[in-house]
C-alpha positions as CSV (number, residue, x, y, z in Angstrom):
1,M,70.4,-39.4,-30.7
2,G,72.4,-40.3,-27.5
3,D,70.7,-42.1,-24.7
4,R,68.1,-40.1,-23.0
5,I,68.0,-40.1,-19.2
6,S,64.8,-41.9,-18.0
7,S,62.0,-39.4,-17.4
8,S,61.1,-41.3,-14.3
9,D,64.7,-41.1,-13.0
10,Q,65.2,-37.5,-13.9
11,E,61.8,-36.1,-12.9
12,A,60.7,-38.5,-10.1
13,N,58.6,-36.9,-7.4
14,R,61.4,-37.1,-4.9
15,L,60.3,-37.3,-1.3
16,S,63.2,-35.2,0.0
17,R,62.5,-32.4,-2.4
18,R,58.8,-32.5,-1.7
19,I,59.5,-32.3,2.0
20,R,61.6,-29.2,1.5
21,R,58.8,-27.6,-0.6
22,Y,56.3,-28.5,2.2
23,A,58.5,-26.8,4.7
24,Q,59.0,-23.7,2.6
25,V,55.3,-23.3,1.7
26,G,54.0,-24.4,5.0
27,T,56.2,-22.0,7.0
28,N,55.3,-19.0,4.9
29,V,51.6,-19.7,4.5
30,G,51.1,-21.5,7.7
31,G,52.3,-18.6,9.8
32,V,49.5,-16.4,8.5
33,A,46.9,-19.2,8.9
34,A,48.1,-19.9,12.5
35,R,48.0,-16.3,13.5
36,L,44.5,-15.9,12.0
37,A,43.3,-19.0,13.9
38,S,44.6,-17.6,17.2
39,Q,43.0,-14.3,16.6
40,R,39.6,-16.1,16.1
41,L,40.2,-18.3,19.1
42,F,40.7,-15.5,21.5
43,G,38.1,-13.2,20.0
44,L,40.6,-10.6,18.7
45,D,39.8,-8.3,15.8
46,V,41.1,-9.7,12.6
47,D,42.9,-7.3,10.3
48,N,42.2,-8.9,6.9
49,D,44.2,-6.3,5.0
50,K,47.3,-6.9,7.0
51,N,47.0,-10.7,6.9
52,A,46.3,-10.6,3.2
53,A,49.4,-8.5,2.5
54,E,51.5,-10.8,4.6
55,L,50.1,-13.9,2.8
56,A,50.9,-12.3,-0.6
57,S,54.4,-11.4,0.6
58,A,54.9,-15.0,1.8
59,L,53.8,-16.5,-1.5
60,G,55.7,-13.9,-3.5
61,G,59.0,-15.3,-2.3
62,L,58.1,-18.9,-3.5
63,K,57.4,-18.5,-7.2
64,G,56.5,-21.6,-9.2
65,P,53.2,-23.4,-9.2
66,I,51.8,-22.1,-5.8
67,M,51.9,-18.6,-7.5
68,K,49.8,-19.9,-10.4
69,V,47.3,-21.4,-7.9
70,A,47.1,-18.1,-5.9
71,Q,46.5,-16.0,-9.0
72,L,43.8,-18.5,-10.2
73,I,41.7,-18.5,-7.0
74,S,41.9,-14.7,-6.8
75,T,39.6,-14.6,-9.9
76,I,36.8,-16.8,-8.4
77,P,34.2,-14.8,-6.4
78,E,34.3,-15.8,-2.8
79,A,36.9,-18.5,-3.1
80,L,38.8,-16.2,-0.7
81,P,37.9,-13.0,1.1
82,A,38.1,-9.9,-1.1
83,E,41.2,-8.5,0.7
84,Y,43.1,-11.7,0.0
85,A,41.9,-11.9,-3.6
86,S,43.0,-8.4,-4.3
87,E,46.5,-9.0,-3.0
88,L,47.0,-12.3,-4.7
89,A,45.8,-11.0,-8.1
90,Q,48.8,-8.7,-8.1
91,L,51.4,-11.6,-7.8
92,Q,53.7,-12.4,-10.7
93,S,54.2,-16.1,-11.4
94,Q,57.5,-15.9,-13.2
95,A,60.3,-18.0,-11.7
96,P,64.0,-17.2,-12.1
97,A,65.3,-18.5,-15.4
98,M,67.6,-21.6,-15.4
99,G,71.3,-20.9,-16.2
100,W,73.0,-22.5,-19.2
101,A,74.5,-25.3,-17.2
102,F,71.0,-26.3,-16.0
103,V,69.6,-26.0,-19.5
104,K,72.2,-28.3,-21.0
105,R,71.5,-30.9,-18.4
106,R,67.8,-30.6,-18.9
107,M,68.0,-30.8,-22.7
108,A,70.3,-33.9,-22.5
109,A,67.8,-35.5,-20.2
110,E,65.1,-35.0,-22.8
111,L,66.8,-35.5,-26.1
112,G,70.1,-37.3,-25.3
113,D,73.7,-36.2,-25.0
114,D,74.0,-35.0,-28.6
115,W,70.8,-32.9,-28.4
116,R,72.4,-29.9,-30.0
117,A,72.8,-31.8,-33.2
118,A,69.0,-31.6,-33.6
119,F,69.2,-27.9,-34.0
120,A,71.0,-25.6,-36.4
121,E,71.1,-23.0,-33.6
122,F,70.0,-22.9,-30.0
123,E,70.1,-19.7,-28.0
124,K,71.6,-20.0,-24.5
125,K,69.6,-17.2,-22.9
126,A,65.9,-17.8,-22.3
127,A,63.6,-15.7,-24.4
128,A,60.8,-16.0,-21.8
129,S,60.2,-17.6,-18.4
130,A,57.0,-18.6,-16.5
131,S,55.9,-20.5,-13.5
132,L,56.7,-24.1,-14.7
133,G,59.3,-23.6,-17.4
134,Q,61.2,-21.3,-19.8
135,V,61.4,-20.8,-23.6
136,H,64.5,-20.7,-25.7
137,R,64.7,-19.6,-29.3
138,A,66.3,-22.1,-31.7
139,K,66.5,-22.8,-35.5
140,S,65.8,-26.0,-37.3
141,H,68.0,-27.4,-40.0
142,D,65.5,-26.4,-42.6
143,G,65.7,-22.8,-41.5
144,R,62.5,-22.4,-39.4
145,L,62.7,-20.4,-36.1
146,L,61.6,-22.5,-33.2
147,A,60.4,-22.1,-29.6
148,C,61.7,-24.7,-27.2
149,K,59.7,-24.7,-23.9
150,L,61.7,-26.5,-21.3
151,Q,60.3,-27.4,-17.9
152,Y,62.2,-26.5,-14.8
153,P,63.7,-29.4,-12.8
154,D,61.6,-31.1,-10.2
155,M,58.4,-29.4,-11.0
156,Q,56.4,-32.5,-10.2
157,S,57.7,-32.4,-6.7
158,A,56.9,-28.7,-6.4
159,V,53.4,-29.1,-7.8
160,E,52.4,-32.0,-5.5
161,A,53.8,-30.2,-2.5
162,D,52.0,-26.9,-3.4
163,L,48.7,-28.7,-4.1
164,N,48.8,-30.3,-0.7
165,Q,49.4,-26.9,0.9
166,L,46.5,-25.4,-1.1
167,G,44.3,-26.6,1.7
168,I,46.0,-24.0,4.0
169,L,44.8,-21.2,1.8
170,F,41.2,-22.4,1.8
171,S,41.3,-23.2,5.5
172,I,41.8,-19.4,6.0
173,H,38.5,-18.8,4.4
174,R,36.7,-21.6,6.2
175,R,37.4,-19.7,9.4
176,M,35.6,-16.7,8.1
177,R,32.0,-18.0,7.5
178,P,32.6,-19.2,4.0
179,A,30.0,-18.3,1.4
180,I,31.0,-21.2,-0.9
181,D,32.1,-24.8,-0.5
182,T,35.5,-24.9,-2.1
183,A,35.9,-28.7,-2.4
184,E,35.2,-28.9,-6.1
185,I,37.5,-25.9,-6.7
186,I,40.4,-27.7,-5.1
187,D,39.8,-30.8,-7.2
188,E,39.6,-28.8,-10.4
189,I,42.7,-26.8,-9.8
190,S,44.7,-29.9,-8.9
191,A,43.6,-31.7,-12.1
192,R,44.5,-28.9,-14.4
193,L,47.8,-28.0,-12.8
194,R,48.9,-31.7,-13.0
195,E,48.0,-31.6,-16.7
196,E,50.2,-28.6,-17.2
197,L,53.2,-30.7,-16.3
198,D,52.6,-33.0,-19.4
199,Y,54.1,-31.2,-22.4
200,E,53.1,-34.1,-24.7
201,L,49.4,-33.3,-23.8
202,E,50.1,-29.6,-24.4
203,A,51.5,-30.6,-27.8
204,R,48.3,-32.4,-28.7
205,H,46.1,-29.5,-27.5
206,T,48.3,-27.2,-29.7
207,T,47.7,-29.4,-32.7
208,L,44.0,-29.5,-32.0
209,Y,43.8,-25.7,-32.0
210,R,45.9,-25.5,-35.1
211,T,43.4,-27.8,-36.8
212,I,40.4,-25.7,-35.5
213,F,42.0,-22.4,-36.8
214,H,43.6,-23.7,-40.0
215,N,43.8,-20.8,-42.4
216,D,41.8,-18.5,-40.1
217,P,42.9,-14.9,-41.0
218,L,42.6,-13.7,-37.4
219,I,44.4,-16.4,-35.4
220,R,47.7,-18.2,-35.8
221,V,48.8,-21.3,-33.8
222,P,52.3,-22.7,-33.7
223,E,53.2,-26.1,-35.3
224,V,54.5,-28.8,-33.0
225,L,57.7,-30.7,-33.9
226,T,56.8,-34.0,-32.4
227,D,60.3,-35.6,-32.8
228,L,61.7,-32.8,-30.6
229,T,58.9,-33.0,-28.0
230,T,58.8,-35.0,-24.7
231,R,56.8,-34.8,-21.5
232,R,59.2,-32.1,-20.3
233,L,60.2,-30.4,-23.6
234,L,57.8,-28.8,-26.1
235,T,59.3,-27.7,-29.5
236,M,57.2,-25.7,-31.9
237,T,57.5,-23.1,-34.6
238,W,58.3,-19.5,-33.4
239,L,55.5,-17.0,-34.2
240,E,56.8,-13.4,-34.5
241,G,54.6,-10.8,-33.0
242,A,54.5,-7.7,-30.8
243,P,53.3,-7.7,-27.1
244,L,49.6,-7.1,-26.8
245,L,49.9,-4.2,-24.4
246,S,52.2,-2.4,-26.9
247,Y,48.9,-1.6,-28.8
248,K,47.2,0.2,-25.9
249,E,47.8,3.6,-27.5
250,C,47.2,2.5,-31.1
251,P,44.1,3.7,-33.1
252,L,40.8,2.1,-32.0
253,E,40.6,0.2,-35.3
254,D,43.7,-1.8,-34.4
255,R,42.6,-2.4,-30.8
256,N,39.2,-3.6,-32.0
257,Q,40.8,-5.9,-34.5
258,I,42.8,-7.5,-31.7
259,A,39.7,-7.8,-29.5
260,R,37.7,-9.4,-32.3
261,A,40.5,-12.0,-32.8
262,M,40.6,-12.8,-29.1
263,F,36.9,-13.1,-28.8
264,R,36.9,-15.6,-31.7
265,A,39.9,-17.4,-30.3
266,W,38.0,-18.1,-27.1
267,W,34.3,-18.4,-28.1
268,Y,34.6,-20.3,-31.4
269,P,36.3,-23.4,-29.9
270,F,34.0,-23.4,-27.0
271,S,30.7,-23.0,-28.9
272,R,31.8,-25.5,-31.7
273,F,34.0,-28.0,-29.9
274,G,33.5,-27.6,-26.1
275,I,37.0,-26.5,-25.3
276,I,38.6,-23.3,-24.0
277,H,42.1,-21.8,-23.8
278,G,41.9,-21.4,-20.0
279,D,44.9,-19.1,-19.3
280,P,44.1,-15.6,-20.5
281,H,47.5,-14.2,-19.4
282,L,48.7,-11.2,-21.4
283,G,51.9,-13.1,-22.2
284,N,50.0,-15.8,-24.0
285,Y,49.2,-13.6,-26.9
286,S,51.2,-11.6,-29.4
287,I,50.1,-9.5,-32.4
288,F,50.9,-10.0,-36.0
289,E,50.5,-7.2,-38.5
290,D,49.3,-6.9,-42.1
291,K,51.5,-5.6,-45.0
292,D,50.5,-2.0,-44.0
293,G,51.8,-2.4,-40.5
294,R,48.3,-2.5,-38.9
295,A,47.2,-5.1,-36.3
296,A,45.8,-8.1,-38.3
297,G,45.3,-10.8,-35.6
298,I,46.8,-12.7,-32.7
299,N,49.3,-15.5,-32.2
300,L,47.7,-17.8,-29.7
301,L,50.4,-19.2,-27.5
302,D,50.8,-21.7,-24.6
303,Y,48.3,-24.5,-24.5
304,G,49.2,-25.9,-21.0
305,C,46.0,-24.8,-19.3
306,M,43.1,-26.1,-21.4
307,R,39.7,-27.2,-20.3
308,S,37.3,-29.4,-22.4
309,F,33.6,-29.8,-21.5
310,A,30.9,-32.3,-22.1
311,P,28.4,-31.0,-24.7
312,K,25.7,-30.6,-22.0
313,F,27.8,-28.0,-20.1
314,V,28.1,-26.0,-23.3
315,Q,24.3,-26.2,-23.7
316,G,24.0,-24.8,-20.2
317,V,26.1,-21.8,-21.1
318,V,23.8,-21.1,-24.2
319,D,20.7,-21.7,-22.1
320,L,21.8,-19.3,-19.4
321,Y,22.4,-16.7,-22.0
322,H,18.9,-17.1,-23.6
323,G,17.3,-17.3,-20.1
324,L,18.8,-13.9,-19.2
325,E,18.0,-12.4,-22.6
326,R,14.3,-13.5,-22.4
327,N,14.0,-13.1,-18.6
328,D,13.0,-16.8,-18.5
329,R,13.7,-17.8,-15.0
330,S,12.9,-21.4,-15.5
331,L,15.6,-21.6,-18.3
332,V,18.1,-19.8,-16.1
333,V,17.5,-22.3,-13.3
334,H,17.7,-25.2,-15.7
335,A,21.1,-23.9,-16.9
336,Y,22.5,-23.7,-13.4
337,E,21.3,-27.2,-12.7
338,T,22.9,-28.4,-16.0
339,W,26.2,-27.0,-14.8
340,G,25.9,-28.9,-11.6
341,F,24.6,-26.4,-9.0
342,T,22.3,-28.1,-6.6
343,G,19.9,-27.1,-3.8
344,L,19.3,-23.7,-5.2
345,S,16.8,-21.5,-3.4
346,N,15.2,-18.5,-5.0
347,E,17.5,-16.3,-3.0
348,L,20.6,-18.1,-4.2
349,I,19.5,-18.0,-7.8
350,D,19.1,-14.2,-7.5
351,I,22.7,-14.0,-6.1
352,L,24.1,-16.2,-8.9
353,N,22.3,-14.0,-11.4
354,I,24.3,-11.0,-10.2
355,W,27.5,-12.7,-11.4
356,A,25.8,-14.1,-14.5
357,N,24.5,-10.7,-15.6
358,F,28.0,-9.3,-15.1
359,I,29.6,-12.0,-17.3
360,Y,26.9,-12.0,-19.9
361,G,26.1,-8.2,-19.7
362,P,28.1,-7.1,-22.8
363,L,26.8,-10.1,-24.8
364,L,23.2,-9.0,-24.0
365,D,23.6,-5.4,-25.1
366,D,23.1,-4.9,-28.9
367,R,25.3,-1.8,-29.3
368,E,29.0,-0.9,-29.7
369,R,30.5,-0.5,-26.2
370,S,33.5,-1.3,-24.1
371,I,33.4,-4.6,-22.2
372,A,32.6,-2.7,-19.0
373,D,31.7,1.0,-19.4
374,G,33.7,3.3,-17.2
375,V,35.5,0.5,-15.3
376,K,39.3,0.3,-14.8
377,P,41.0,-3.0,-15.4
378,G,41.8,-3.5,-11.7
379,D,38.2,-2.9,-10.7
380,Y,36.7,-5.3,-13.3
381,G,34.0,-7.4,-11.5
382,R,34.9,-6.0,-8.0
383,R,31.4,-4.4,-7.3
384,Q,29.6,-7.5,-8.5
385,A,31.9,-9.8,-6.5
386,Y,31.1,-7.7,-3.4
387,L,27.4,-8.1,-3.9
388,V,27.8,-11.8,-4.4
389,H,29.9,-12.0,-1.3
390,K,27.3,-10.1,0.7
391,G,24.4,-12.3,-0.6
392,L,26.1,-15.6,-0.1
393,Q,27.2,-14.7,3.4
394,E,23.6,-14.5,4.2
395,K,22.0,-17.2,2.1
396,G,25.0,-19.6,1.3
397,P,27.0,-21.6,1.3
398,V,26.8,-22.9,-2.3
399,T,29.0,-25.5,-3.9
400,V,30.7,-24.3,-7.1
401,P,30.8,-27.1,-9.7
402,R,34.3,-27.8,-10.9
403,E,33.6,-27.0,-14.5
404,F,32.7,-23.5,-13.6
405,V,36.2,-22.7,-12.2
406,F,38.2,-22.3,-15.4
407,M,35.2,-21.1,-17.4
408,D,34.9,-18.2,-14.9
409,R,38.6,-17.6,-14.8
410,A,38.9,-17.4,-18.5
411,A,35.9,-15.1,-18.9
412,I,37.3,-12.7,-16.3
413,G,40.7,-12.7,-17.8
414,L,39.4,-12.1,-21.3
415,G,37.3,-9.2,-20.1
416,G,40.4,-7.8,-18.4
417,V,42.3,-7.9,-21.7
418,F,39.4,-6.1,-23.5
419,L,39.6,-3.4,-20.8
420,H,43.3,-3.0,-21.3
421,L,42.7,-2.5,-25.0
422,D,39.8,-0.2,-24.4
423,A,38.1,-1.9,-27.4
424,R,34.6,-0.9,-28.5
425,L,32.7,-3.7,-30.2
426,N,29.2,-5.0,-30.5
427,Y,29.7,-8.1,-28.3
428,Y,26.1,-9.1,-28.7
429,R,26.5,-9.6,-32.5
430,L,29.8,-11.3,-32.1
431,F,28.4,-13.8,-29.6
432,N,25.2,-14.5,-31.5
433,E,27.3,-15.3,-34.6
434,M,29.0,-18.0,-32.5
435,I,25.7,-19.6,-31.3
436,D,23.3,-19.0,-34.2
437,D,23.6,-22.5,-35.4
438,F,24.3,-24.1,-32.1
439,D,23.5,-27.8,-32.0
440,L,24.2,-30.1,-29.1
441,S,24.5,-33.2,-31.1
442,E,26.9,-31.6,-33.5
443,I,29.3,-30.6,-30.7
444,A,29.4,-34.3,-29.6
445,E,30.2,-35.4,-33.2
446,R,32.8,-32.7,-33.7
447,Q,34.5,-33.6,-30.4
448,K,34.7,-37.3,-31.5
449,S,36.2,-36.3,-34.8
450,I,38.7,-33.7,-33.9
451,F,39.7,-34.9,-30.4
452,L,40.3,-38.4,-31.6
453,A,42.2,-37.2,-34.6
454,T,44.6,-35.2,-32.5
455,D,44.7,-37.8,-29.6
456,V,43.2,-35.4,-27.1
457,P,41.1,-37.1,-24.4
458,L,37.4,-36.6,-24.8
459,P,35.8,-34.7,-21.9
460,E,34.1,-36.8,-19.2
461,A,30.6,-37.9,-20.1
462,D,27.6,-36.3,-18.5
């Protein structure tokens, strides 16, 4: 191929662009924070609903990574006041698609000037766009349909600027008698968002999941074309499928089949290998059908937001489940401590158990049911979050371990998908199938085997 433009030259974290991003984010978000500070200083009544709406409006004009951050923290109980979380949860993270002129320059930067020779066909119009990049359909010379995920220009600059401004969002909460210490949350979000910039790492995660679900009838994973993949371009096979929400009105049998596939796609890698697909966005799944036109399973897409865990953390998840199931308080406390919660009083344990019983509730109930009986998708977890808020305001603050952040986010997102589908399953039996032969030492051995084979970094040691 022709000479590629140096990645460091093309995607350098340019100071001037970061300064512009600082100004843009800081002006929009900082105005809300400054007004809130002055209201507190002069003893004025704070209108959280109005401030939250203005903050959401400010962020809504920015797009890009700051939107991804805002949506994420809206799912963590007490990371922000309820009014802010509600507004931020409604934001859409899609950025405007790059035009063809931009695409040509970006593709040349990644594959060289004669990049088009690598494809039999390459569609000019993006098939999909998201917060960090967009996807183009293409065709290989051997006839396979391809998905080319191309990162927007200067995303490294935008991410670094937005992460530095993340402190503004949390400073709003610190002025409101915070119920949790958000330091670990900031560190975790920063680490995961920086990882999302590395498409070569995403390629390895995709290959890892393709290995895990090899020949699984419920779950399909794309194949990566490594010779057409760089840190800013990910090329993989295109998986045909219908949008998940297009099945909302289908028979219950179809909706249950989709929910079973999603449950397995999330819990099987976690319980066996200590890794989760951490971005349960509806656009990250599509549905493939059987020969009779019925829903058969899911295409699992987008591996940018992954989270791997040391085996001991996985043990803590299983221990907490059994502790709640058996009403064994000592095992529950042991599980929280295994996760990294410290200084827990009896009152704080009771408060944490409100959230734990909400997350684990369907898994503890041996019957066919919806994920949250009688609850609308937009209200999922809201009552429990309020109770946690009220309790932690009185007995907190508590420091949330960083491993908890994406575990919680993924569980809430997954539950929301089940609510959209209105699926009715025996989640107790599904979950117990996953953990019946749970063995801590086997997770460690599986991680060494499959992570090293796919060149995915092993999780940090306990």
